[in-house]
C-alpha positions as CSV (number, residue, x, y, z in Angstrom):
1,M,44.8,34.7,-90.7
2,I,43.2,31.3,-90.8
3,T,41.4,29.9,-87.7
4,T,39.2,26.9,-87.0
5,I,35.9,27.8,-85.2
6,P,34.5,25.1,-82.9
7,Q,31.2,23.4,-83.6
8,N,28.0,25.4,-82.5
9,H,30.2,28.5,-82.1
10,C,30.7,31.7,-84.1
11,R,32.8,34.8,-84.0
12,I,32.1,38.4,-85.0
13,I,34.5,40.2,-87.3
14,E,34.9,43.9,-86.9
15,R,36.4,46.3,-89.3
16,F,37.4,49.7,-88.0
17,G,35.2,49.1,-84.9
18,K,32.1,48.1,-86.8
19,P,30.7,44.5,-87.2
20,V,31.0,43.4,-90.8
21,K,30.2,39.6,-90.6
22,V,29.6,36.6,-88.5
23,Q,31.8,33.6,-89.1
24,K,30.4,30.2,-88.0
25,S,32.0,26.8,-87.2
26,G,34.7,25.6,-89.6
27,I,37.7,27.3,-91.1
28,A,37.5,31.1,-91.0
29,I,39.8,33.8,-92.4
30,K,40.2,37.4,-91.4
31,I,42.3,40.1,-93.1
32,P,45.2,41.2,-90.9
33,I,45.3,44.8,-89.8
34,L,41.9,45.6,-91.2
35,D,39.9,42.9,-89.4
36,S,39.7,42.2,-85.7
37,V,37.7,39.6,-83.7
38,K,35.1,40.9,-81.2
39,D,36.0,39.9,-77.6
40,V,32.8,39.6,-75.5
41,S,34.5,38.5,-72.3
42,S,34.6,42.0,-70.9
43,E,30.7,42.0,-70.7
44,W,29.9,38.4,-70.7
45,G,32.7,37.0,-68.6
46,N,33.0,33.3,-69.1
47,E,29.3,32.8,-70.0
48,T,28.2,31.8,-73.5
49,N,31.7,32.0,-75.0
50,K,35.0,30.4,-75.2
51,K,38.2,32.3,-74.9
52,G,36.2,35.5,-75.2
53,V,35.9,35.4,-79.0
54,F,33.9,32.2,-79.8
55,I,30.2,32.8,-79.1
56,E,28.2,29.7,-78.2
57,L,25.1,29.0,-80.4
58,S,23.9,26.0,-78.4
59,E,21.1,26.1,-75.8
60,Q,22.0,28.0,-72.6
61,I,20.6,27.5,-69.1
62,T,20.4,30.5,-66.7
63,D,19.3,29.9,-63.1
64,T,17.6,32.9,-61.5
65,N,18.3,31.6,-57.9
66,P,15.6,32.0,-55.3
67,R,14.0,35.5,-55.5
68,E,11.3,37.0,-53.2
69,C,7.9,37.8,-54.7
70,I,4.6,38.9,-53.1
71,T,1.3,37.5,-54.3
72,S,-1.9,39.5,-54.6
73,D,-3.0,38.3,-51.1
74,N,0.3,39.6,-49.6
75,A,2.0,36.2,-49.1
76,K,5.7,36.2,-49.4
77,V,7.2,33.5,-51.6
78,L,10.7,32.5,-52.9
79,I,10.7,31.7,-56.6
80,D,13.5,29.6,-58.1
81,S,13.3,29.3,-61.9
82,V,15.5,28.5,-64.9
83,I,15.6,30.1,-68.4
84,S,16.5,28.1,-71.5
85,W,17.6,30.2,-74.4
86,R,20.1,30.4,-77.3
87,V,21.8,33.1,-79.4
88,I,20.4,33.2,-83.0
89,D,21.7,36.7,-83.9
90,P,25.1,37.2,-82.5
91,I,25.4,40.9,-83.6
92,K,22.2,41.9,-81.8
93,A,23.2,39.9,-78.8
94,V,26.5,41.8,-78.6
95,Y,25.5,45.3,-79.8
96,E,21.8,45.8,-79.0
97,V,22.1,45.2,-75.3
98,D,24.6,45.9,-72.6
99,H,25.5,43.0,-70.3
100,L,23.3,40.4,-72.0
101,H,23.0,37.9,-69.2
102,Q,22.2,40.5,-66.5
103,S,19.6,42.0,-68.8
104,L,18.0,38.6,-69.5
105,L,17.9,37.8,-65.8
106,Q,16.4,41.1,-64.7
107,A,13.8,41.0,-67.5
108,T,12.8,37.5,-66.5
109,L,12.6,38.4,-62.8
110,N,10.5,41.5,-63.5
111,I,7.9,39.4,-65.4
112,I,7.9,36.7,-62.8
113,R,7.2,39.2,-60.0
114,S,4.5,40.8,-62.2
115,E,2.7,37.4,-62.8
116,I,3.1,36.2,-59.2
117,G,1.8,39.5,-57.9
118,G,-1.3,39.3,-60.1
119,H,-2.5,36.1,-58.5
120,E,-3.2,34.7,-55.1
121,L,-0.9,32.1,-53.4
122,D,-3.2,29.2,-54.0
123,Y,-3.2,29.9,-57.8
124,A,0.6,30.3,-57.9
125,L,1.0,26.9,-56.1
126,Q,-1.5,25.0,-58.3
127,A,-1.1,26.6,-61.7
128,R,2.7,26.5,-62.2
129,T,2.4,25.3,-65.8
130,T,0.1,28.1,-66.7
131,L,2.5,30.6,-65.1
132,N,5.4,29.2,-67.0
133,E,3.5,29.7,-70.3
134,K,2.5,33.3,-69.5
135,I,6.0,34.3,-68.4
136,S,7.5,32.7,-71.6
137,A,5.0,34.5,-73.8
138,R,5.8,37.9,-72.3
139,L,9.5,37.4,-72.3
140,T,9.8,36.1,-75.9
141,D,9.3,39.5,-77.6
142,T,11.8,41.2,-75.3
143,V,14.6,38.7,-75.9
144,A,14.0,38.6,-79.6
145,K,15.2,42.2,-79.8
146,W,18.5,41.0,-78.3
147,G,19.0,38.3,-80.9
148,L,17.9,35.5,-78.6
149,Q,15.5,32.6,-79.0
150,L,13.6,31.8,-75.7
151,I,13.1,28.1,-75.4
152,R,11.2,28.0,-72.1
153,V,11.0,29.4,-68.6
154,E,10.4,26.9,-65.8
155,I,9.5,27.7,-62.2
156,Q,11.3,24.9,-60.4
157,E,10.3,25.7,-56.8
158,I,7.9,28.0,-54.8
159,K,8.7,28.3,-51.1
160,T,6.6,30.1,-48.6
161,D,7.8,31.8,-45.4
162,D,7.2,30.3,-42.0
163,A,4.1,32.3,-41.2
164,T,2.5,31.5,-44.5
165,G,3.5,27.8,-44.3
166,A,1.9,27.5,-40.8
167,A,-1.3,29.2,-42.1
168,M,-1.4,26.8,-45.0
169,L,-1.0,23.8,-42.7
170,Q,-3.9,25.1,-40.6
171,Q,-6.0,25.5,-43.6
172,M,-5.2,22.0,-44.9
173,D,-6.0,20.6,-41.4
174,A,-9.3,22.5,-41.4
175,E,-10.2,21.2,-44.9
176,R,-9.4,17.6,-43.9
177,K,-11.6,17.9,-40.8
178,S,-14.4,19.5,-42.9
179,R,-14.2,16.7,-45.4
180,A,-14.2,14.0,-42.7
181,A,-17.2,15.6,-41.0
182,K,-19.0,15.8,-44.3
183,L,-18.3,12.1,-45.0
184,E,-19.4,11.1,-41.5
185,A,-22.7,13.1,-41.9
186,E,-23.3,11.5,-45.3
187,G,-22.6,8.0,-43.8
188,Q,-25.0,8.6,-40.9
189,A,-27.7,9.9,-43.3
190,K,-27.4,6.9,-45.5
191,A,-27.5,4.6,-42.5
192,T,-30.6,6.3,-41.2
193,I,-32.3,5.9,-44.6
194,E,-31.3,2.2,-44.8
195,I,-32.6,1.6,-41.2
196,A,-35.9,3.3,-42.1
197,K,-36.2,1.2,-45.3
198,A,-35.5,-2.0,-43.3
199,D,-38.1,-1.0,-40.6
200,R,-40.7,-0.3,-43.3
201,E,-40.0,-3.6,-45.0
202,A,-40.2,-5.4,-41.7
203,A,-43.5,-3.7,-40.8
204,I,-44.9,-4.6,-44.2
205,L,-43.8,-8.2,-43.7
206,R,-45.3,-8.3,-40.2
207,A,-48.6,-6.9,-41.5
208,E,-48.7,-9.4,-44.4
209,G,-47.9,-12.2,-42.0
210,Q,-50.6,-11.2,-39.6
211,A,-53.1,-10.8,-42.4
212,K,-52.1,-14.3,-43.7
213,A,-52.5,-15.7,-40.2
214,L,-55.9,-14.2,-39.8
215,E,-56.9,-15.6,-43.2
216,I,-55.7,-19.0,-42.3
217,T,-57.4,-18.9,-38.8
218,A,-60.7,-17.7,-40.4
219,A,-60.6,-20.5,-42.9
220,A,-59.8,-23.0,-40.2
221,E,-62.7,-21.8,-38.0
222,K,-65.1,-21.9,-41.0
223,F,-64.0,-25.4,-41.8
224,Y,-64.4,-26.4,-38.1
225,L,-67.8,-24.7,-37.9
226,D,-69.0,-26.3,-41.1
227,T,-67.9,-29.8,-39.9
228,L,-69.3,-29.3,-36.4
229,G,-72.6,-27.9,-37.8
230,S,-73.0,-30.9,-40.1
231,A,-72.6,-33.1,-37.1
232,I,-74.7,-31.4,-34.4
233,G,-76.5,-28.6,-36.2
234,S,-75.5,-25.1,-36.9
235,D,-77.1,-23.5,-33.8
236,D,-75.3,-25.8,-31.4
237,A,-72.1,-25.4,-33.4
238,N,-72.3,-21.6,-33.1
239,R,-72.9,-21.8,-29.3
240,I,-69.9,-24.1,-28.9
241,L,-67.7,-21.7,-31.0
242,L,-68.8,-18.7,-28.9
243,A,-68.0,-20.5,-25.7
244,Q,-64.6,-21.4,-27.1
245,K,-63.9,-17.8,-27.9
246,V,-64.9,-16.8,-24.4
247,I,-62.6,-19.4,-22.9
248,D,-59.7,-18.2,-25.1
249,G,-60.3,-14.7,-23.9
250,Y,-60.1,-15.8,-20.3
251,S,-56.9,-17.7,-20.9
252,I,-55.3,-14.5,-22.3
253,I,-56.4,-12.1,-19.6
254,S,-55.6,-14.6,-16.8
255,K,-51.9,-14.8,-17.8
256,N,-51.2,-11.7,-15.7
257,P,-51.2,-12.6,-12.0
258,G,-52.4,-9.1,-11.0
259,N,-55.7,-9.4,-13.0
260,K,-58.8,-10.5,-11.3
261,V,-61.0,-12.8,-13.4
262,F,-64.6,-13.7,-12.6
263,I,-65.7,-17.0,-14.2
264,P,-69.4,-17.7,-14.6
265,S,-70.7,-20.9,-12.9
266,N,-72.3,-22.4,-15.9
267,V,-71.8,-22.9,-19.6
268,Q,-74.9,-21.0,-20.5
269,S,-73.4,-17.9,-18.9
270,F,-70.3,-18.3,-21.0
271,I,-72.4,-18.4,-24.1
272,E,-74.5,-15.4,-23.0
273,L,-71.2,-13.5,-22.3
274,G,-70.0,-14.5,-25.7
275,K,-73.1,-13.2,-27.4
276,S,-72.8,-9.9,-25.5
């Protein structure tokens, strides 16, 4: 009998109960009485086939639905993942494994549990891409025996239970507080350093200013003394300068009303006091 097989489909021809060939999309012929078409609906249901006899060769998506796993640090998580695959050897897919879809699902879940159980929760949450690659690598050889090509396995979601979620929130809050305290301490340390630098620079500037002022004062006094000495003689000029120093000293100490100041009665006493 002549039949048209849909695009990206095939069918298996059996003769006396044994598979003899695979017919792919297009016009196909089978020998009446001798040949029969394998019906996979009894094991596969409506998945990966049409009308039970046309096996789909296009990419298939299988959802594992959320399944519970336990990490190495005893955290319970729900893993939801999808498997992308296609049939490349229909005879192996039909005859080498019972209940293809259930076997694929169980093999995937076993590997996911194994991988998740080998790592701590933090790793599972952060290294999802790496986990996908490891799971796919381990599953590829298994499904190849069943005539399947594994395209990818993707973990779509990882959910934690309430207790684990609360603990994670506490940990995140503690880490945020720790980072904030560290930044505040670093800021205070930098501010202290900057203040110390400013104080040092100010002290240097004050010292330089005082030194400059003393230099200018000394130069002015020398010029004053030289000018006065040329006018009245160096000895008289020295005595006048000493008397001026004494008067300046009295003016400073007398600024405080509580200080008692005894002033000599004559200029010569001023000069003698200055010499002492």
